[in-house]
N, C-alpha and C positions, 0 to 999 in steps of 0.2 A: 504494499500500500504506500502510496506517495501523498503526503500532506504538505500543503504550502502555507506558510505563515506570512500573510500580508500585513506588515507593520508590527512594531514592537512598542507602541506608544505608551503602554502602561505595564504594570508588573504582571498582568495576567498571562500574556503569551509565554513568558519565561517559565511560569508555573505550569501552564498547559503543556509545553514541550516536554517536561519531565515525564508526563504520562504518555504523550504521543510517541516519543521516541522509543518506547517499549513495543510499539505495534507498527511503526511506519518509518519510512525514510523521510527526512525533512528537508525542505527547501525554504529559504527565507529571503525576504526583501525588507529592508529598513533604510530609509535615506540618512538617518542620523548615525554617523560613523561610530560614535562611542557606544550607543545601544547595540549596534550590530557587533561591535567587538566583543562586548560582554556576553552576547548570546553565543557567538562562535567559539569563544574560549570554553564555554560550558558544553557546547555541542559541536565539537570539531568535525564531525562527519556530516553536518548539515552543509548543503550547498547554497551559496549566496547568489542572488540574482540582482542585476543592475537596476531594474525598475519593475513595475507591476506587470507590463506586458511580457517581459522575459520570464517572470515567475510563472505566468499562466500558460505560456507556450511550452512549459515543461509537462504539460498534460497531467496535472495533479488529480488525484481522486477526490480530494476535498480541500477546502480553503478555510483557514481561521483568519478572520479579518480584524485587525486592531489598529486602527488609524484615528487621529484626532477627529472629533465629530464633524467638523465642517467638510472633511474629505471623504466621509463614509458614503454618501449617496453616489457620487461619481464612481468610486472604486467598486461599490457593490454592483452598480450597473455593468461594469466591465466583467465582474465575476459571473454575473447572471448570463452573459453571453456564452459562457462556456458550458452552462448547464450543470456544473458539479455542485454537490452539496456544500453549503457554507455556514460557518458559525461566526456571527458577528458578536465580538466582545461587547459587553454592556457599557453604557446605554447606546443603542443603535442610533438614537437621535437625542438632542438636548435642546433644540429650539423648534418653534413652530415651523419655520422655513425648512429646517432639515426634515422634520417629520412629514411635511407635505411633499418633499422631494422623494422620500421613501414611498409614500402612497402612490406616486405616479410610476414607480418601477414595476416591471412585470415579475414580481417575486413569485417563485415556484414553491412547491410544498416541501422542498428539502433545504430551506433556509431557516435557521433557528437563532434565537438571541435571548439574552436575559441574565439575570443574576445567578451566580453559581449556587446561592442559597437554596434555590428551588430544589436542587439536587442533594443538599445536605442530608444525610441519613436521618437525623432527628426530625426533619420536616417531611421528607419524601415518604417516610413509613407512617406518618400520622394521617388519620382520616377524620375530617370534621363532619358533624351532623348539623347541617345548616338549619334544620327544623328547631334544634335547641339553642342555637346561638343568638344571643341578643345583641352583643357588640364585641368587637375585637380591637386589639392594640398590639401594634408592632413597635418595638424600641430598637433603634439602631445606634449602637455605641462604636463609633469608628473615628478615630482621631484624624483631623485634617491639618494638623500642624505643619506638616511638610510644605504645604501650599503657602503658608504664611511667609516662607523664605524664598518663594518664587518657583518652586519645583512644579513642572508641568502646569504652567500658568494658564494654559488653554482650558484645563479642566475646571479651574477656579473662576473662570470668566463666564458670567451668565449667558452672554450672547454667543459663546463658542461651545464649551463643554458643560454648560448648565449650572456649574457650581455645586455646593453641597446638597442643595435641595434636590437636584436631579441624580447626581453621581452617587451620593449615599442614600438618597431617598428610595431609589430602586430597590435597595435591600430590605426595605419595610414594605413597599407596595407589592413587590413580586410575590413574597410568601403569602400575603393575605389573598391575592388573586389566584394563586395556585391552590389555596384551600377552599376559597368561596366563589371563584368564577370571575369572569371579566365584565359582567354586567353592573358596573360600578361607575360612580361619578365623583368628581371632586366637589366638596361643598364649602371648603375654606382652607386657607393656608397662611402661615406667618413664618418669618425668618429674621434672625438677628445676629449680630456679631457680639458675643459676650466676652470672649477672651482673646481670640486671634485678630487683633485690630488691623493688621495689614492685609487681611484677605480681601479679595474682590467680591466674594459671595459671603454667605453666612456661616457660622460655625454652629448654630442651633436652629432647629426648624420643627415645624409641626404641620401635618396635613389632616384634614377631616374628610372622611369618605362616607358614602351611602350606596348600598347595593339596592338594586331594584325590588328585591324581596324584603326590604325594610331594615336589614342589618346595617348598623352604623359602626364606624371604626375611626381609629386615629393612628397615625404613624409619627412617632417622635424620633427626631434625628439629633444625636448628641455627638457633635464633632469635636468636643473637647472631652477626652477619655484617656485614662491610663491603660485601658485595655480595650480590645475589640470583641464585642459579643452582640448577639442578636437575639431578641426575645419576642415571641409571639404569644399573646394571652387571649383566650377565648372565654367569654363570659356568658353563662347560661343560667337557666332557672334553678339548676341544682348546684351551682358553684362555678368555679373558674379552673381552667386548665392551662398550663403554660408549656411552651416548647422552647428550650434554650439551646442556642447554637454557639458554641464557643470553639476557639482554636484548638486547645487541648494539646496533647503530645504529637498528634498527627494532623495538623491543620489542613493539609491538602485533602485528606479524607473527610474530616469532620465538617469542613466548610463547603464541601460539595464539588471541589475542583475536579477530582478524579472521576466522579460519577457524570459530571458535565461532559468531559471529553469522551468518556465511555459512550454516553448517549449520542454524541456527535458521531463518533466512529461507527456505531450501530446503524445510524442513519446513512453514513457512507456506504455500508454493506447492504442497504436496502430497507431497513426498518423505517416505519413511519416516524415523521417528525414529532417528538414528544412535546414540543411547545408550538402550537399553531400561531402562524404569523399574526392573524387577527387578534390574538391574545397579547402578543408582544406590542402590537400598535396601541391597544387599549391601555396597557400599562404606561407606555411612553406618553400617551395623551394626558393621562392623570398627572404625571410628573411635570410635563411641560405646562400644563394648566396651572399647576402649583407655582411654577417659576414665574409665570405671567401674573399670577394673583398676588404674589408676595415679593415685591422688590426689597432688597436687603436694607435694613436701617441699622 
């Protein structure tokens, strides 16, 4: 199997490659020389391509796409021309313009995207009874302090990568949609800078959601945190039940990275896409709506 990595814009493809290399030959394209050097030092057998077209002319069996958000629609359009399965690292869009561009693409049923937490064992093995659920809460603890010093400034810029509201908010919205379905809308959002004053976006945020069946929910985003952890709590008539996702001794497994790549590889082998594109678009719409509703103060 041949898997192409189109871009190394975040830490995810480095982690993804450690799973993929056990199953496939890797080729990689990344315009930033330092990121590419770091990758090839860890994966010396990987072949480097000079640009996206060269990467795709190698006839890969699948593509993992990880580029800054403004470049995703054009790159995905090029990948779609090949017809091969594609995994777009999260979030696939961070602004309304980017999302509209994705909606115009002829996306086939072997394109998947989303937060790895969807595949975290603690969440993937849980089954929610929507009839019993009254409300839900997702709490995202993921420190964004590295952005305060200018690292990956595009992610922290609301008009490019969406900032904390989008990039970290997906880790709260996606688990809730995975459990309760995509028929949900945003009813409110707020964001603020409480600690990292040099950020371009917020370090703390909250989203209010409502499902068509009446369930209400909140997503809390805590970008100032000594540890990274994610909690989903379902409140029902008979009490509350929580799912806690933590790094633990094997974060690649516990946070869902391995299962995400395994799901992608299964799709490459012909299995159905486990994350319908329409569901991904619904999640992105919620996050972008929150971004639009809550300018950082």
